[in-house]
N, C-alpha and C positions, 0 to 999 in steps of 0.2 A: 707864751706865758701859761703857767699852770695855775688854775684857780683852786685854792684850798678853802674849805668852809670851816672856820674856827667856831667851835660851839659857843664861845663868849663874844666874839667880835663880828661874826658873820663872814661872808665870802671875802677873801683877800688874795692878792697876787702872791706867788711863791717867793717873790723878792723880800717879803716881810719875814720869811721863815728860814731856818737853817735845818738842813737834813740831819737828823740825829741817829739814823741807823736802821738796821733791820729789826722789825718788831717781833719777828718769830724766834730770834735767838734768846735763850734763857741762860742767865748767869748761874753758875754752880752755887748750890746752897752754902750760905755762910756757916762755917764750922764743920761742914762735911769734909771727909777726907777726899781730896781731889788730886789726881796725879798730874804731872807736868803736861802730858799729852792733852788732857781735857782742858786745861787752861789755855794751851796753845790754840786748840780748836776754837774756844770761846773768843779769845782776843784777836786772832789773826785770820781765821778761815771764814770766808763768806761765799755763799752761792751767788750766782749771777743769773737770776731767773728771767725767763721771757714770759710775760703774761701777768695776770693779777698777782700782786705782792703786797704784804703788809709792811708799812714803814712808820717810823716815828719822825715827827717834825716838831721843831721848837719855834714858837711864835715870838722871836726875839725883838721884833719891832712893833709889838702889840702888847697883848696881855701877859706874855711870857709863859703861857701854858704849853704843855706838850700835848700834841694831838696824834692820833693814830690814823693813818691814811691807807686805804686800799686803792692802789694805783696799778694800772696796766703798764708795765715797763716797756712794752713794745711800741705803744703809741702815746704814752704819757697821759692817757685819759684817767681822771680821778673818778673812781667808782663809788667811794663812800668815805666819810670822815667822821671822827668821833673822839671821845676821850679814851686814853689807854685803858684797856680792859673791857670797854663797851663792845657788844656784838656789832660788827660792821656788816651791813647787808648792802650789796650793790644795788643802786637805784635803777629802776627801769627807765629806759629812754623814751 
């Protein structure tokens, strides 16, 4: 089980959350001229990193907030959690 710390509800098991995607991908600006290749990249291409990675999770069985998680994809260790846009700093063990 992965334990995620919701800023509103406290520590919860990952079963209460739904993975919402890569937190490092940025949507092209609304109204900006964007070619098909840029949209294809945004919608379909994802990296598969090994090590610390920023992710979005949705607390669907709790407060329904989105949280940003810094998680090591190699061993599933959660390094930090917070609200989207907050600076995430890995906690010292």
